[in-house]
N, CA, C and O atoms as CSV, one atom per row, in Angstrom:
chain,resi,resn,atom,element,x,y,z
A,1,MET,N,N,-61.709,-8.152,-38.750
A,1,MET,CA,C,-62.753,-8.238,-38.466
A,1,MET,C,C,-62.956,-7.814,-36.953
A,1,MET,O,O,-63.924,-7.262,-36.429
A,2,VAL,N,N,-61.722,-8.248,-36.393
A,2,VAL,CA,C,-60.940,-7.297,-35.095
A,2,VAL,C,C,-60.167,-5.701,-35.148
A,2,VAL,O,O,-59.878,-5.222,-34.052
A,3,GLN,N,N,-59.894,-5.028,-36.183
A,3,GLN,CA,C,-59.431,-4.416,-36.776
A,3,GLN,C,C,-60.654,-3.408,-36.821
A,3,GLN,O,O,-60.685,-2.271,-36.352
A,4,LEU,N,N,-61.602,-4.054,-37.460
A,4,LEU,CA,C,-62.694,-2.739,-37.488
A,4,LEU,C,C,-63.884,-2.704,-36.157
A,4,LEU,O,O,-64.550,-1.698,-35.912
A,5,LEU,N,N,-63.981,-3.858,-35.464
A,5,LEU,CA,C,-64.387,-3.507,-34.164
A,5,LEU,C,C,-63.504,-2.160,-33.613
A,5,LEU,O,O,-64.073,-1.202,-33.091
A,6,GLN,N,N,-62.384,-2.212,-33.760
A,6,GLN,CA,C,-61.268,-0.903,-32.906
A,6,GLN,C,C,-62.095,0.365,-33.520
A,6,GLN,O,O,-62.003,1.162,-32.586
A,7,THR,N,N,-62.829,1.007,-34.512
A,7,THR,CA,C,-62.906,1.775,-35.675
A,7,THR,C,C,-64.396,1.888,-35.909
A,7,THR,O,O,-64.770,2.661,-36.791
A,8,VAL,N,N,-65.168,1.293,-35.306
A,8,VAL,CA,C,-66.550,1.074,-35.339
A,8,VAL,C,C,-67.370,2.052,-34.478
A,8,VAL,O,O,-66.576,2.002,-33.540
A,9,ASP,N,N,-68.248,2.840,-34.069
A,9,ASP,CA,C,-68.896,3.564,-32.412
A,9,ASP,C,C,-70.189,2.849,-32.396
A,9,ASP,O,O,-70.837,3.294,-31.449
A,10,ALA,N,N,-70.797,2.007,-32.980
A,10,ALA,CA,C,-71.663,0.414,-32.647
A,10,ALA,C,C,-71.841,-0.309,-33.110
A,10,ALA,O,O,-71.449,-0.547,-34.252
A,11,LEU,N,N,-72.589,-1.059,-32.352
A,11,LEU,CA,C,-72.560,-2.541,-32.454
A,11,LEU,C,C,-74.277,-3.005,-32.599
A,11,LEU,O,O,-75.266,-2.723,-31.923
A,12,VAL,N,N,-74.126,-3.614,-33.487
A,12,VAL,CA,C,-75.875,-4.002,-33.781
A,12,VAL,C,C,-76.145,-5.675,-34.245
A,12,VAL,O,O,-75.959,-6.066,-35.397
A,13,PHE,N,N,-76.584,-6.502,-33.192
A,13,PHE,CA,C,-76.236,-8.004,-33.174
A,13,PHE,C,C,-77.995,-8.289,-33.407
A,13,PHE,O,O,-78.846,-7.948,-32.586
A,14,VAL,N,N,-78.213,-8.827,-34.414
A,14,VAL,CA,C,-79.768,-9.559,-34.593
A,14,VAL,C,C,-79.652,-10.785,-34.728
A,14,VAL,O,O,-78.860,-11.176,-35.585
A,15,TYR,N,N,-80.471,-11.866,-33.850
A,15,TYR,CA,C,-80.035,-13.698,-34.015
A,15,TYR,C,C,-81.479,-13.653,-33.956
A,15,TYR,O,O,-82.390,-12.834,-34.076
A,16,PRO,N,N,-81.234,-15.339,-33.635
A,16,PRO,CA,C,-82.132,-16.086,-32.374
A,16,PRO,C,C,-81.938,-16.417,-31.985
A,16,PRO,O,O,-81.167,-17.278,-32.408
A,17,THR,N,N,-82.203,-16.422,-30.544
A,17,THR,CA,C,-82.443,-16.418,-28.697
A,17,THR,C,C,-83.087,-18.351,-29.335
A,17,THR,O,O,-84.081,-18.769,-29.929
A,18,TRP,N,N,-81.771,-19.002,-28.731
A,18,TRP,CA,C,-81.941,-20.344,-29.083
A,18,TRP,C,C,-81.427,-20.976,-27.569
A,18,TRP,O,O,-80.472,-20.563,-26.911
A,19,TRP,N,N,-82.289,-22.026,-27.246
A,19,TRP,CA,C,-81.642,-22.433,-25.835
A,19,TRP,C,C,-81.250,-21.145,-24.525
A,19,TRP,O,O,-80.148,-21.039,-23.985
A,20,TYR,N,N,-82.539,-20.220,-24.220
A,20,TYR,CA,C,-81.819,-19.515,-24.064
A,20,TYR,C,C,-80.926,-18.892,-24.260
A,20,TYR,O,O,-80.668,-18.317,-23.203
A,21,ASN,N,N,-79.903,-18.492,-25.367
A,21,ASN,CA,C,-78.871,-17.894,-25.166
A,21,ASN,C,C,-78.338,-17.856,-27.395
A,21,ASN,O,O,-78.763,-18.442,-28.390
A,22,VAL,N,N,-77.155,-16.719,-27.095
A,22,VAL,CA,C,-77.077,-16.609,-28.574
A,22,VAL,C,C,-76.449,-17.766,-29.635
A,22,VAL,O,O,-75.433,-18.376,-29.300
A,23,PRO,N,N,-76.842,-17.930,-30.411
A,23,PRO,CA,C,-76.350,-19.280,-31.538
A,23,PRO,C,C,-75.389,-19.425,-31.270
A,23,PRO,O,O,-75.184,-18.290,-30.839
A,24,ALA,N,N,-73.934,-20.225,-31.051
A,24,ALA,CA,C,-73.132,-20.970,-31.606
A,24,ALA,C,C,-72.163,-20.190,-32.620
A,24,ALA,O,O,-70.935,-20.154,-32.540
A,25,VAL,N,N,-72.963,-19.577,-33.587
A,25,VAL,CA,C,-71.546,-19.006,-34.151
A,25,VAL,C,C,-71.995,-17.431,-33.551
A,25,VAL,O,O,-70.892,-17.172,-33.070
A,26,LEU,N,N,-72.387,-16.852,-33.404
A,26,LEU,CA,C,-72.623,-15.920,-32.473
A,26,LEU,C,C,-71.660,-15.799,-31.529
A,26,LEU,O,O,-70.999,-14.766,-31.420
A,27,LYS,N,N,-71.534,-16.604,-30.939
A,27,LYS,CA,C,-70.820,-16.895,-29.225
A,27,LYS,C,C,-69.160,-17.360,-30.174
A,27,LYS,O,O,-68.068,-17.154,-29.645
A,28,GLY,N,N,-69.265,-17.834,-31.249
A,28,GLY,CA,C,-67.789,-17.788,-31.802
A,28,GLY,C,C,-66.886,-16.612,-32.284
A,28,GLY,O,O,-65.688,-16.339,-32.212
A,29,PHE,N,N,-68.296,-15.893,-32.942
A,29,PHE,CA,C,-67.838,-14.688,-33.288
A,29,PHE,C,C,-67.656,-14.401,-31.659
A,29,PHE,O,O,-66.666,-15.056,-31.335
A,30,PHE,N,N,-68.023,-13.914,-30.845
A,30,PHE,CA,C,-67.367,-13.385,-29.743
A,30,PHE,C,C,-66.000,-14.079,-29.723
A,30,PHE,O,O,-65.078,-13.342,-29.375
A,31,ASP,N,N,-65.794,-14.891,-29.916
A,31,ASP,CA,C,-64.828,-15.335,-29.082
A,31,ASP,C,C,-63.196,-15.063,-29.586
A,31,ASP,O,O,-62.194,-14.883,-28.895
A,32,ARG,N,N,-63.396,-15.120,-31.427
A,32,ARG,CA,C,-62.224,-14.706,-31.864
A,32,ARG,C,C,-62.236,-12.959,-32.569
A,32,ARG,O,O,-61.638,-12.293,-33.415
A,33,THR,N,N,-63.398,-12.817,-31.516
A,33,THR,CA,C,-63.088,-11.190,-32.397
A,33,THR,C,C,-62.573,-9.999,-30.702
A,33,THR,O,O,-61.856,-8.999,-30.726
A,34,PHE,N,N,-63.123,-10.502,-29.717
A,34,PHE,CA,C,-63.304,-10.141,-28.360
A,34,PHE,C,C,-62.291,-10.330,-27.748
A,34,PHE,O,O,-62.605,-10.623,-26.594
A,35,LEU,N,N,-60.815,-10.325,-27.928
A,35,LEU,CA,C,-60.072,-10.809,-27.731
A,35,LEU,C,C,-59.267,-9.168,-26.829
A,35,LEU,O,O,-59.538,-7.972,-26.933
A,36,PRO,N,N,-57.641,-10.372,-25.521
A,36,PRO,CA,C,-57.485,-9.818,-24.573
A,36,PRO,C,C,-56.583,-8.997,-26.120
A,36,PRO,O,O,-56.421,-9.272,-27.309
A,37,GLY,N,N,-56.112,-7.657,-24.954
A,37,GLY,CA,C,-55.390,-7.123,-25.692
A,37,GLY,C,C,-55.936,-5.785,-27.301
A,37,GLY,O,O,-55.419,-4.823,-27.869
A,38,VAL,N,N,-57.724,-6.883,-27.431
A,38,VAL,CA,C,-57.947,-5.728,-28.172
A,38,VAL,C,C,-59.578,-5.701,-27.254
A,38,VAL,O,O,-59.452,-5.314,-26.093
A,39,ALA,N,N,-60.591,-5.959,-27.554
A,39,ALA,CA,C,-61.347,-6.006,-26.203
A,39,ALA,C,C,-61.839,-5.034,-25.149
A,39,ALA,O,O,-62.911,-4.498,-24.868
A,40,PHE,N,N,-60.186,-5.034,-24.532
A,40,PHE,CA,C,-60.065,-6.145,-23.354
A,40,PHE,C,C,-57.824,-5.676,-22.805
A,40,PHE,O,O,-56.636,-5.791,-23.107
A,41,LYS,N,N,-58.532,-5.316,-22.149
A,41,LYS,CA,C,-56.760,-5.319,-21.019
A,41,LYS,C,C,-56.374,-5.628,-19.911
A,41,LYS,O,O,-56.596,-4.976,-18.891
A,42,LEU,N,N,-55.726,-6.703,-19.984
A,42,LEU,CA,C,-55.565,-6.670,-18.013
A,42,LEU,C,C,-54.375,-5.772,-17.400
A,42,LEU,O,O,-53.329,-5.287,-17.831
A,43,PRO,N,N,-55.144,-5.800,-16.042
A,43,PRO,CA,C,-54.444,-4.800,-15.000
A,43,PRO,C,C,-52.630,-4.727,-15.268
A,43,PRO,O,O,-52.037,-5.804,-15.204
A,44,GLU,N,N,-51.985,-3.721,-15.498
A,44,GLU,CA,C,-50.180,-4.578,-15.451
A,44,GLU,C,C,-50.322,-3.960,-14.035
A,44,GLU,O,O,-49.399,-3.174,-13.819
A,45,ASP,N,N,-51.189,-4.075,-13.015
A,45,ASP,CA,C,-50.787,-3.770,-11.622
A,45,ASP,C,C,-50.944,-4.804,-10.625
A,45,ASP,O,O,-50.809,-4.719,-9.405
A,46,GLY,N,N,-51.256,-5.811,-11.359
A,46,GLY,CA,C,-51.576,-6.865,-10.880
A,46,GLY,C,C,-53.465,-7.006,-9.781
A,46,GLY,O,O,-53.873,-7.790,-8.924
A,47,THR,N,N,-54.063,-5.787,-10.473
A,47,THR,CA,C,-55.518,-6.539,-9.607
A,47,THR,C,C,-55.874,-6.484,-10.163
A,47,THR,O,O,-55.258,-6.139,-11.172
A,48,LYS,N,N,-57.623,-6.799,-10.283
A,48,LYS,CA,C,-58.152,-7.999,-10.691
A,48,LYS,C,C,-58.961,-7.330,-11.855
A,48,LYS,O,O,-58.617,-6.202,-12.205
A,49,GLY,N,N,-59.914,-7.889,-12.420
A,49,GLY,CA,C,-60.678,-6.918,-13.553
A,49,GLY,C,C,-59.792,-6.928,-14.565
A,49,GLY,O,O,-58.568,-7.059,-14.610
A,50,VAL,N,N,-60.811,-6.730,-15.538
A,50,VAL,CA,C,-60.053,-6.211,-16.977
A,50,VAL,C,C,-60.667,-3.844,-16.894
A,50,VAL,O,O,-61.326,-3.027,-16.251
A,51,LEU,N,N,-59.822,-3.994,-18.008
A,51,LEU,CA,C,-60.175,-2.151,-18.770
A,51,LEU,C,C,-60.086,-2.172,-19.864
A,51,LEU,O,O,-59.109,-2.164,-20.612
A,52,PRO,N,N,-61.675,-2.218,-20.112
A,52,PRO,CA,C,-62.294,-2.064,-21.401
A,52,PRO,C,C,-61.504,-1.666,-22.689
A,52,PRO,O,O,-61.086,-0.509,-22.653
A,53,GLY,N,N,-61.264,-2.246,-23.615
A,53,GLY,CA,C,-60.285,-2.059,-24.755
A,53,GLY,C,C,-61.078,-0.986,-26.128
A,53,GLY,O,O,-60.591,-0.504,-27.151
A,54,LEU,N,N,-62.524,-0.931,-25.522
A,54,LEU,CA,C,-63.443,-0.475,-26.961
A,54,LEU,C,C,-64.475,0.963,-26.906
A,54,LEU,O,O,-65.562,1.322,-27.358
A,55,GLY,N,N,-63.331,1.523,-26.014
A,55,GLY,CA,C,-63.688,2.862,-26.188
A,55,GLY,C,C,-64.762,3.483,-27.229
A,55,GLY,O,O,-65.857,3.965,-26.940
A,56,ASN,N,N,-64.221,3.361,-28.418
A,56,ASN,CA,C,-65.398,4.069,-29.323
A,56,ASN,C,C,-66.022,3.350,-29.738
A,56,ASN,O,O,-66.311,3.503,-30.924
A,57,ILE,N,N,-66.574,2.178,-29.012
A,57,ILE,CA,C,-68.009,1.708,-29.264
A,57,ILE,C,C,-68.733,2.892,-28.286
A,57,ILE,O,O,-68.046,3.714,-27.679
A,58,ASN,N,N,-69.874,2.873,-28.233
A,58,ASN,CA,C,-70.705,4.003,-27.774
A,58,ASN,C,C,-72.193,3.472,-27.825
A,58,ASN,O,O,-72.985,4.013,-27.055
A,59,LYS,N,N,-72.540,2.712,-28.452
A,59,LYS,CA,C,-73.833,2.041,-27.920
A,59,LYS,C,C,-74.176,0.794,-29.331
A,59,LYS,O,O,-73.933,0.777,-30.537
A,60,ILE,N,N,-74.959,-0.277,-28.204
A,60,ILE,CA,C,-75.389,-1.658,-28.925
A,60,ILE,C,C,-77.144,-1.317,-28.751
A,60,ILE,O,O,-77.969,-0.846,-27.968
A,61,ALA,N,N,-76.988,-1.960,-30.155
A,61,ALA,CA,C,-78.479,-2.490,-30.754
A,61,ALA,C,C,-78.807,-4.293,-30.852
A,61,ALA,O,O,-78.654,-5.035,-31.822
A,62,CYS,N,N,-79.274,-4.597,-29.538
A,62,CYS,CA,C,-79.763,-5.913,-30.109
A,62,CYS,C,C,-81.178,-6.609,-30.518
A,62,CYS,O,O,-81.783,-6.938,-29.498
A,63,VAL,N,N,-81.760,-6.873,-31.508
A,63,VAL,CA,C,-82.518,-7.777,-31.926
A,63,VAL,C,C,-82.411,-9.092,-32.314
A,63,VAL,O,O,-81.819,-9.741,-33.178
A,64,THR,N,N,-83.430,-9.342,-31.091
A,64,THR,CA,C,-83.583,-11.140,-30.931
A,64,THR,C,C,-85.195,-11.437,-31.203
A,64,THR,O,O,-86.007,-10.577,-31.542
A,65,THR,N,N,-85.543,-13.157,-30.928
A,65,THR,CA,C,-86.927,-13.556,-31.526
A,65,THR,C,C,-86.548,-15.119,-29.928
A,65,THR,O,O,-85.716,-16.025,-29.885
A,66,TYR,N,N,-87.511,-14.739,-29.062
A,66,TYR,CA,C,-87.272,-16.318,-28.339
A,66,TYR,C,C,-88.346,-16.846,-28.629
A,66,TYR,O,O,-89.388,-16.192,-28.690
A,67,GLY,N,N,-88.282,-18.099,-28.855
A,67,GLY,CA,C,-89.941,-18.992,-28.977
A,67,GLY,C,C,-90.397,-19.594,-27.386
A,67,GLY,O,O,-91.089,-20.580,-27.131
A,68,SER,N,N,-89.924,-18.890,-26.702
A,68,SER,CA,C,-90.672,-18.905,-25.880
A,68,SER,C,C,-91.564,-18.056,-24.691
A,68,SER,O,O,-91.683,-17.015,-25.337
A,69,PRO,N,N,-92.324,-17.750,-23.312
A,69,PRO,CA,C,-92.349,-16.679,-23.579
A,69,PRO,C,C,-91.928,-16.014,-22.407
A,69,PRO,O,O,-91.358,-16.718,-21.574
A,70,LYS,N,N,-92.124,-14.478,-22.084
A,70,LYS,CA,C,-90.819,-13.973,-21.526
A,70,LYS,C,C,-90.929,-14.095,-20.373
A,70,LYS,O,O,-89.976,-13.534,-19.832
A,71,SER,N,N,-91.755,-14.646,-19.490
A,71,SER,CA,C,-92.062,-14.757,-18.181
A,71,SER,C,C,-90.760,-16.421,-18.021
A,71,SER,O,O,-89.955,-16.832,-17.185
A,72,LEU,N,N,-91.295,-16.882,-19.453
A,72,LEU,CA,C,-90.143,-18.308,-18.847
A,72,LEU,C,C,-88.300,-17.827,-19.189
A,72,LEU,O,O,-87.356,-18.347,-18.595
A,73,VAL,N,N,-88.152,-16.606,-20.407
A,73,VAL,CA,C,-87.305,-16.661,-20.265
A,73,VAL,C,C,-86.398,-15.599,-19.682
A,73,VAL,O,O,-85.237,-15.312,-19.971
A,74,PHE,N,N,-87.577,-14.877,-18.410
A,74,PHE,CA,C,-86.896,-14.545,-17.087
A,74,PHE,C,C,-86.694,-15.922,-16.269
A,74,PHE,O,O,-85.523,-16.111,-15.941
A,75,LEU,N,N,-87.495,-16.793,-15.925
A,75,LEU,CA,C,-87.066,-17.281,-15.251
A,75,LEU,C,C,-85.421,-18.045,-15.776
A,75,LEU,O,O,-84.534,-18.105,-14.925
A,76,ALA,N,N,-85.156,-18.582,-17.196
A,76,ALA,CA,C,-84.610,-19.143,-17.405
A,76,ALA,C,C,-82.794,-18.800,-17.492
A,76,ALA,O,O,-81.790,-19.497,-17.631
A,77,GLY,N,N,-83.158,-16.916,-17.276
A,77,GLY,CA,C,-81.495,-16.059,-17.007
A,77,GLY,C,C,-81.829,-15.299,-17.936
A,77,GLY,O,O,-82.276,-14.253,-17.467
A,78,ASP,N,N,-81.831,-15.328,-19.880
A,78,ASP,CA,C,-82.039,-14.936,-20.803
A,78,ASP,C,C,-79.972,-14.620,-20.883
A,78,ASP,O,O,-79.336,-13.576,-20.743
A,79,ASN,N,N,-79.540,-15.957,-21.142
A,79,ASN,CA,C,-78.187,-15.427,-21.199
A,79,ASN,C,C,-77.057,-15.039,-22.617
A,79,ASN,O,O,-75.855,-15.052,-22.882
A,80,GLY,N,N,-78.623,-14.650,-23.364
A,80,GLY,CA,C,-77.825,-14.007,-24.422
A,80,GLY,C,C,-77.669,-12.815,-23.810
A,80,GLY,O,O,-76.528,-12.426,-23.561
A,81,ARG,N,N,-78.870,-11.984,-23.441
A,81,ARG,CA,C,-79.041,-11.094,-23.023
A,81,ARG,C,C,-77.784,-11.032,-21.982
A,81,ARG,O,O,-76.748,-10.684,-22.548
A,82,ASN,N,N,-77.679,-11.231,-20.915
A,82,ASN,CA,C,-76.932,-11.103,-19.821
A,82,ASN,C,C,-75.111,-10.964,-20.461
A,82,ASN,O,O,-74.172,-10.222,-20.170
A,83,MET,N,N,-75.321,-12.233,-21.546
A,83,MET,CA,C,-73.886,-12.052,-22.009
A,83,MET,C,C,-73.864,-10.736,-22.526
A,83,MET,O,O,-72.995,-10.118,-21.912
A,84,ILE,N,N,-74.638,-9.729,-23.709
A,84,ILE,CA,C,-73.701,-8.847,-24.535
A,84,ILE,C,C,-74.127,-7.985,-23.472
A,84,ILE,O,O,-73.155,-7.275,-23.213
A,85,SER,N,N,-75.248,-7.637,-22.600
A,85,SER,CA,C,-75.073,-6.148,-21.911
A,85,SER,C,C,-74.666,-6.252,-20.364
A,85,SER,O,O,-74.997,-5.437,-19.504
A,86,ARG,N,N,-73.758,-7.593,-20.130
A,86,ARG,CA,C,-72.942,-7.865,-19.373
A,86,ARG,C,C,-71.037,-7.569,-19.712
A,86,ARG,O,O,-70.437,-6.530,-19.440
A,87,ALA,N,N,-70.717,-8.240,-20.058
A,87,ALA,CA,C,-70.301,-8.715,-19.787
A,87,ALA,C,C,-69.279,-7.638,-21.641
A,87,ALA,O,O,-68.185,-7.082,-21.541
A,88,ILE,N,N,-70.080,-7.700,-22.925
A,88,ILE,CA,C,-69.947,-6.883,-23.920
A,88,ILE,C,C,-69.983,-5.790,-23.298
A,88,ILE,O,O,-68.954,-5.115,-23.270
A,89,LEU,N,N,-71.052,-5.373,-22.705
A,89,LEU,CA,C,-70.939,-3.762,-22.684
A,89,LEU,C,C,-69.909,-2.814,-21.773
A,89,LEU,O,O,-69.429,-1.705,-21.538
A,90,THR,N,N,-69.959,-3.594,-21.606
A,90,THR,CA,C,-69.099,-3.435,-20.282
A,90,THR,C,C,-67.037,-2.928,-20.559
A,90,THR,O,O,-66.251,-2.344,-19.813
A,91,LEU,N,N,-66.849,-3.601,-22.146
A,91,LEU,CA,C,-65.290,-3.712,-22.726
A,91,LEU,C,C,-65.709,-1.812,-23.670
A,91,LEU,O,O,-64.738,-1.288,-24.215
A,92,CYS,N,N,-66.945,-1.119,-23.730
A,92,CYS,CA,C,-67.053,0.101,-24.522
A,92,CYS,C,C,-66.651,1.500,-23.790
A,92,CYS,O,O,-66.281,1.869,-22.675
A,93,ASP,N,N,-66.770,1.734,-24.323
A,93,ASP,CA,C,-67.103,3.146,-23.673
A,93,ASP,C,C,-67.634,3.960,-22.670
A,93,ASP,O,O,-68.091,5.040,-23.044
A,94,PRO,N,N,-67.688,3.614,-21.153
A,94,PRO,CA,C,-68.646,3.731,-20.034
A,94,PRO,C,C,-69.383,3.657,-20.230
A,94,PRO,O,O,-70.055,2.627,-20.278
A,95,LEU,N,N,-69.839,5.298,-20.582
A,95,LEU,CA,C,-71.003,6.009,-21.308
A,95,LEU,C,C,-72.208,5.039,-21.705
A,95,LEU,O,O,-73.391,5.065,-21.368
A,96,ALA,N,N,-71.499,4.176,-22.537
A,96,ALA,CA,C,-72.071,3.461,-24.043
A,96,ALA,C,C,-73.958,2.335,-23.312
A,96,ALA,O,O,-74.112,1.704,-22.267
A,97,THR,N,N,-75.075,2.626,-24.625
A,97,THR,CA,C,-75.882,2.702,-24.622
A,97,THR,C,C,-76.221,1.372,-24.640
A,97,THR,O,O,-75.188,0.703,-24.596
A,98,ILE,N,N,-77.332,0.605,-24.689
A,98,ILE,CA,C,-77.791,-0.633,-25.184
A,98,ILE,C,C,-79.376,-0.698,-25.164
A,98,ILE,O,O,-80.164,-0.284,-24.313
A,99,SER,N,N,-79.637,-1.478,-26.611
A,99,SER,CA,C,-81.008,-1.379,-26.832
A,99,SER,C,C,-81.324,-2.676,-27.195
A,99,SER,O,O,-80.547,-3.456,-27.745
A,100,TRP,N,N,-82.380,-2.882,-26.906
A,100,TRP,CA,C,-83.332,-4.838,-27.317
A,100,TRP,C,C,-84.326,-4.692,-27.667
A,100,TRP,O,O,-85.342,-4.670,-26.973
A,101,LEU,N,N,-84.234,-4.541,-28.984
A,101,LEU,CA,C,-85.838,-5.279,-28.881
A,101,LEU,C,C,-85.682,-6.784,-29.166
A,101,LEU,O,O,-84.854,-7.311,-29.909
A,102,GLY,N,N,-86.604,-7.349,-28.458
A,102,GLY,CA,C,-86.894,-8.784,-28.480
A,102,GLY,C,C,-88.405,-8.837,-29.030
A,102,GLY,O,O,-89.146,-7.869,-28.863
A,103,LEU,N,N,-88.984,-10.404,-29.920
A,103,LEU,CA,C,-90.068,-10.715,-29.635
A,103,LEU,C,C,-90.257,-12.072,-29.503
A,103,LEU,O,O,-89.444,-12.872,-29.965
A,104,HIS,N,N,-91.654,-12.543,-28.680
A,104,HIS,CA,C,-91.324,-13.653,-27.552
A,104,HIS,C,C,-92.959,-14.309,-28.461
A,104,HIS,O,O,-93.729,-13.775,-29.259
A,105,ASN,N,N,-92.913,-15.499,-27.903
A,105,ASN,CA,C,-93.757,-16.371,-28.665
A,105,ASN,C,C,-93.114,-16.532,-29.880
A,105,ASN,O,O,-93.110,-17.759,-29.971
A,106,MET,N,N,-92.607,-16.142,-30.802
A,106,MET,CA,C,-91.960,-16.206,-32.217
A,106,MET,C,C,-92.591,-17.121,-32.981
A,106,MET,O,O,-92.719,-16.936,-34.191
A,107,ASP,N,N,-93.099,-18.312,-32.311
A,107,ASP,CA,C,-93.541,-19.904,-33.413
A,107,ASP,C,C,-95.638,-19.207,-33.333
A,107,ASP,O,O,-96.460,-18.773,-34.141
A,108,THR,N,N,-95.601,-19.412,-32.333
A,108,THR,CA,C,-97.203,-18.310,-32.133
A,108,THR,C,C,-98.044,-16.928,-32.702
A,108,THR,O,O,-99.207,-16.638,-32.981
A,109,GLN,N,N,-96.807,-16.318,-32.693
A,109,GLN,CA,C,-97.457,-14.733,-33.502
A,109,GLN,C,C,-97.732,-14.708,-35.021
A,109,GLN,O,O,-97.041,-15.235,-35.893
A,110,THR,N,N,-99.129,-13.835,-35.213
A,110,THR,CA,C,-99.448,-14.297,-36.305
A,110,THR,C,C,-98.693,-12.907,-37.066
A,110,THR,O,O,-97.946,-12.060,-36.575
A,111,GLU,N,N,-98.930,-12.976,-37.687
A,111,GLU,CA,C,-98.593,-11.932,-39.292
A,111,GLU,C,C,-98.660,-10.352,-38.603
A,111,GLU,O,O,-97.909,-9.380,-38.686
A,112,ASP,N,N,-99.287,-10.478,-38.253
A,112,ASP,CA,C,-100.004,-9.326,-37.571
A,112,ASP,C,C,-98.740,-8.385,-36.893
A,112,ASP,O,O,-98.034,-7.446,-37.258
A,113,ASN,N,N,-98.897,-9.183,-35.752
A,113,ASN,CA,C,-98.127,-9.127,-34.878
A,113,ASN,C,C,-96.080,-9.339,-35.716
A,113,ASN,O,O,-95.229,-8.564,-35.280
A,114,LEU,N,N,-95.835,-9.958,-36.356
A,114,LEU,CA,C,-94.615,-9.929,-36.939
A,114,LEU,C,C,-94.144,-8.752,-37.659
A,114,LEU,O,O,-93.010,-8.277,-37.713
A,115,ASP,N,N,-95.436,-8.302,-38.301
A,115,ASP,CA,C,-95.116,-7.187,-39.211
A,115,ASP,C,C,-95.416,-5.725,-38.241
A,115,ASP,O,O,-95.407,-4.632,-38.807
A,116,SER,N,N,-95.678,-5.832,-36.744
A,116,SER,CA,C,-96.204,-4.824,-36.138
A,116,SER,C,C,-94.320,-4.692,-35.374
A,116,SER,O,O,-93.676,-3.738,-34.937
A,117,PHE,N,N,-93.969,-6.381,-35.563
A,117,PHE,CA,C,-92.349,-5.965,-34.332
A,117,PHE,C,C,-91.507,-5.451,-35.229
A,117,PHE,O,O,-90.747,-4.530,-34.929
A,118,LEU,N,N,-91.558,-6.082,-36.631
A,118,LEU,CA,C,-91.050,-5.010,-37.768
A,118,LEU,C,C,-90.882,-3.745,-37.736
A,118,LEU,O,O,-89.818,-3.127,-37.718
A,119,GLY,N,N,-92.274,-3.232,-37.725
A,119,GLY,CA,C,-92.117,-1.865,-37.489
A,119,GLY,C,C,-91.121,-0.968,-36.531
A,119,GLY,O,O,-90.341,-0.019,-36.606
A,120,ASP,N,N,-91.745,-2.034,-35.446
A,120,ASP,CA,C,-90.863,-1.438,-34.180
A,120,ASP,C,C,-89.693,-1.089,-34.767
A,120,ASP,O,O,-89.217,0.046,-34.730
A,121,VAL,N,N,-89.171,-2.111,-35.354
A,121,VAL,CA,C,-87.532,-2.040,-35.518
A,121,VAL,C,C,-87.265,-1.225,-36.185
A,121,VAL,O,O,-86.484,-0.366,-35.775
A,122,ARG,N,N,-87.995,-1.132,-37.959
A,122,ARG,CA,C,-87.662,0.124,-38.464
A,122,ARG,C,C,-87.539,1.491,-37.709
A,122,ARG,O,O,-86.759,2.432,-37.855
A,123,GLU,N,N,-88.432,1.302,-36.974
A,123,GLU,CA,C,-88.724,2.582,-36.144
A,123,GLU,C,C,-87.835,3.099,-35.505
A,123,GLU,O,O,-87.410,4.254,-35.485
A,124,PHE,N,N,-87.542,2.150,-34.941
A,124,PHE,CA,C,-86.106,2.164,-33.845
A,124,PHE,C,C,-84.929,2.377,-34.626
A,124,PHE,O,O,-84.463,3.321,-33.989
A,125,PHE,N,N,-84.069,2.161,-35.605
A,125,PHE,CA,C,-83.152,2.260,-36.814
A,125,PHE,C,C,-83.429,3.317,-37.706
A,125,PHE,O,O,-82.647,3.668,-38.589
A,126,HIS,N,N,-84.608,3.866,-37.475
A,126,HIS,CA,C,-84.493,5.524,-37.948
A,126,HIS,C,C,-84.373,6.134,-37.360
A,126,HIS,O,O,-83.577,7.022,-37.666
A,127,HIS,N,N,-85.075,6.204,-35.956
A,127,HIS,CA,C,-85.304,7.280,-35.125
A,127,HIS,C,C,-84.523,7.844,-34.206
A,127,HIS,O,O,-84.330,9.046,-34.022
A,128,THR,N,N,-83.941,6.640,-33.454
A,128,THR,CA,C,-83.476,6.180,-32.665
A,128,THR,C,C,-81.807,6.117,-32.162
A,128,THR,O,O,-80.927,6.657,-31.491
A,129,PHE,N,N,-82.146,5.045,-33.033
A,129,PHE,CA,C,-80.303,4.701,-32.985
A,129,PHE,C,C,-79.207,5.387,-34.076
A,129,PHE,O,O,-78.007,5.123,-33.994
C-alpha cells in the first residue's frame, strides 16, 4: 500500500464520521502508510517542519456522513476533516486541492435526501473529480 501511495495522483476517502473524527481503522491506515521517508521527510539542515513526500498527489476527495447537525460538528472541531485537510493535504503537491462532500444529520435523513446526496456524489465524481 505504501508503494501505491507513491504512484497515484488522487486520494478518495469514504467513511462515516464517528465522534467528530475518522474511524479508528482509517486513522490506523494513516499511521501505517503515511510514513516518514515516504509521505514526508525531515529537513536535513535541522530546521523545523516536514518536507512533503507525495508530490504525485494533486487532489483529494472525501465523502463522509455525520450523525450530528453541521453546527454541532463545527463547534466540536470536525477533527477528521482537519486531519485530512491540514495534515494529509500538506504532504501532497503544494497545489493539490481537496473536495469535501458531507451529509449531516444522517440518522434523521429522509430517503429522498439520502438519494439526493448520493446523486450529488455521483455527479461530483463523474464531472468534477
